N, C-alpha and C positions, 0 to 999 in steps of 0.2 A: 682200347676205354677209361673217360677220366679217374685216374686211381687208385685202379683196379691193374697191375696187368696181365690180359688178356685177349686168346682168338678174335677177330671180327666176328664169330660167329659164339661166342659167347656172352652173358650176358652179364650187366655191371655187379659188383656184391656192394649189399647196404649192410651195417655192421648192423646187427638186432642186439638190444641190450632187455628184452625183457627177463634173462634170469641174474643179473645183474645184481645185487647190494639186496638177496633178499635168498634168493635160492644159493646165492651161494656163502659160505660159511667164511667171516672176517671181510675186510674193506680191500685188504693187498691182492689177492686174485682177480676181484672183479676189473680192482685199476690194471692187471696186468692184462686182461682180459684185455681194455681199452687198446694197450701198449700195444698186444699183439694184432690185435685190427690194424691199427695205423702203422707196423711194421712192417705188412702183408702191403701193404699198398693201397685200406681200404680210406677210401677218403668221402663215405655218406653215412651217416648215423641214424640210426629209428631211436625214440624213445616213445617214452610215455608217459604221463603223473600218475597214473598205477605201476607202474613198475618202480621195484624195492622199497614196496609198503613209503611210498613215493619223494625217495631220495633218489634216484637213477637220475633226473630232469638235471637236477644243479652239479650232482656228482660229471656229467657228459660235458654240460655247461663249462664247468670250472674244468676239463680236461681238455677240450677243443677251445679254449681259451686263448688267442696269442697266435695259432696253430695257423703256419699258410698254408695253404691248398686246399684247405676244406671247401667238400663240394655242394653236400648237400645235409644239414641238419633237419630232419623232418620227428615231430610232435604229434599229437593226438590229444581231444579232448572225449568227455563221455563215459570214462570208467575210469572210479574210483579205486582204490586199494581193498583189497576183499577177500573174504575166506577161502579160498583155494584157488584163487584165483596166481597168479604168479608173482606176488609178494607175499609180504614173509609169511604170511596166513596159510602158506599153503605147506610150509610145514607144522602147520596146528591138525591140519589134517590128515599128513598121518598119523599121526598116534590116533586122532579121533579115529580115524579107522579099525585102529590097531585096540578099540578098549569098545567099538560102538558097533551096532548092526547095519547090516552095505546102506539096507533103505534109510535107516538116518541119516547118516551121514550124506546121502545123496539131497534128502530135501535139505540138510541145511545150506549145503552147496547149492542149491541152485536157489533158495531162499537168500543168501550172498550177496552173488550175481545180481540180483533183481535188484534190491537193495542198492545196487554199483550202481546202473543202469538210468534210462532217463535221464541224463545230466546234460539233456539237449537244450535247455530253456534258456533264451537270447541273452539273461543277461548272464548266469551261468555258464556260457562258453565267454563272452567276455574277460569274465571276472578268470578264469579258468586260463585265458588266452596270456592274460596279462600275467599272471601269475612264472609263467609254461618263457615269457621272453625274459623277463626278469633273470629266473633259472640258463636259459641262453643266455646271456649277455645279448638279449636283444635281434638274435638269429632266430627263424622260424622259415626256412622253406618251405615247407612244406604241411601242411597241419591238414588233418587227418582226422573224419567221425569214426572214433570207437567203437567198432561192433554196434552200429548204428542201425534198427532196422526201417524198411523207405517209410511208413507210416510218422515217423520221427523226425524224415525231412520238412519242414516245414516254409510257405513261405519268410515267413519272420527271423529263423535262420540261417535260410540262405542269403537274406537282406545284411544280416550280423556277418556272415562272413562276405559275402562283396566287399562292403565296405571294409574289412580287416583288408582283403587283395589290395582295394585301390587304395588306401590310407599305404600300404608298403608296409605293413606289419607283418604278412606274411606272403611268399613267394608263388605258392597254390595253394588247393585244398581237394581233400577229393575225399573218397571209403575205406575205410582198414576195417573189413565184416563178413561176415562170414559168405560161402561162395554164394548161397542159394538167396542171400537179398543185394550182392552187390548191383547187379543188374539196374534192379528197381530203383533204388536209394540213388546210383545216378542217373537216373530219368527223372529225379524231382528233384535234382541239385540244379534245373534250370539255364543248363549248360555252363554252371559255375564249374564242377569238378573237372579237372583234368589230372588224377591220381585215383588209382584204382588199386588198395592190395587186399592179397588174398593168397588163402591156401594152392596149392600145388602139386600136394602129393601126388602117387601114383594111383591112388583112390579116390581121391576129388575128381568132380564133378569139373566139364569147363565153363567157364564165366560168361561165354558166349560174344557177338559184339558188345560194345563199350564207347558210342555213338558223343567222342569228345571230349574221349580219358586220350591223355597225350604219353602217361604212362604207366606202365601197368608193373606192379611190383610184388613180384610170388613170395612167400614163405612155406616152412616146411616141407622141405625138399625131399627129407629122411620120415614124412609122415608127421605127423603130431606126435610131440614128445618121443620120436623117433619110430614110431606108434610103426614105419613101412620097414624100413631096416632090418626092426628084430621078425620079422611079416613074413619076408621075402626068405630071412637066412634062417627060421624053422620050414618053410619050403625045402629050401634046399636040401635040412638034414632029412626032410621024410619022403621026397618024392628022388627016387631016385632015377628015373628018367630026362627031368628038368635037371637036375644036377650031373647028368652030364651032356644037356646039350650046355649048360651055362660053363662047365671045364673045358668043350671043345672052344665054345667061344672065345674064350679068354684065354686060349693058352698066348704065350708068347708077347698079351702084350700087356700093360699097366697096367689092369684092375685082372690079373692071375696073383693068388693069393692073399694073406689076410691084408683086409681093409678094400679090399677091388670092388666086392660089394657096397661099402659103402661109397664110394670113388664114380661108382659107375652113376646112382642116383644122385651124385651133387652135380656129377657131370650132366643132368639131363638136360634138357634147355625145353621147359613148358613152352606149347604154341603160343606167340602171341606177348610173352612177358621177356620184358626192356631189364626187369634189374631182377633177382634175388638175393632175398635176407637172409642173413645166416646166424645165427644165434648158439650158443653154448654157454655152460656151467662150467666147463670144465677146460683150462690155461692146456697151452700144447695146443687143442683141435683144433681152435679156429683156422691158425697159419694152413695146415693139412687141408681145409674145408678152400679155402678160397682159390691155395692151388686147383682140388681139383672143378673147381667152377672154371676156374683162367684157361687148364686146360683145354678145353670145349669137347664138346659128344663125344659119347662115345662109339667104335665104328659101327656101320649096320650091322653087323653081324651080334656083337654084344649088346646094342640096342631091343634087336629081336630076341634075344636068350632074357634080359631084363624085361619084358614086356611078357612073357609066359612067365616067368616067376610072378610077378605083380595078377597074370588073371588067377583069381579067384581058382583053387581046385577043386573037379569033377567035372 
């Protein structure tokens, strides 16, 4: 597969940049993560104007400029940096949580996110695309509607996106939104949307058929913020029967020992997915995650044990 050394039955890796230049302290670690992805063979990169408080797009553009063999540059429209999202404002939320009641911080975050949405006015989309093209050295292979809701996909919006494709400003358009909204949003795209990006964690629902979509990109293999990894690890610690089944399944395999659970979750090949998006805020972890995906799906016994782990207790 282009850009990522992988078995034929494993998806292609896309480097996600949501954590960079915002959640990672300082610029050097973020740039090191971009280099780590490149050194691991990744040639597809996903970014957005909302990442890193608005900085990440420009940094990704600078990193990729002049490099040979870049396969895909994907960016988005519709979600500006907001308190509590993956921009620098998330750090403020951590402080707020320490001093404010939980109900108050929930309301603040919800209000901030609502203000950051709804940027799908055709003129706003054109302006955002122009900025993204400048930051990314004129290259946008995929342009995705970020956290779009189906009723926000209007004929006027589709017309603007169609003109962008016809003019050669973008290679393809699609959606990067919640699982529950993906199919309906694609349906309203009048056949133009060929890319769909959505969560594929163990607890996430199936998206189902997506007519016209030729590229499905899954993210959250470890669950949102690693939630699935934590949940399954807790289950192993709390349920002796499940833990024994897991130990028996992984004995003598690459999934035995420290890090084996994470490798198994990363190695899952979610049904229908062509690519998987990997993102981290910790240098040194991305290369091992890429290797876990490239290794292909775990053996059937390990997959079955993993399914049992992910199944709700009781």
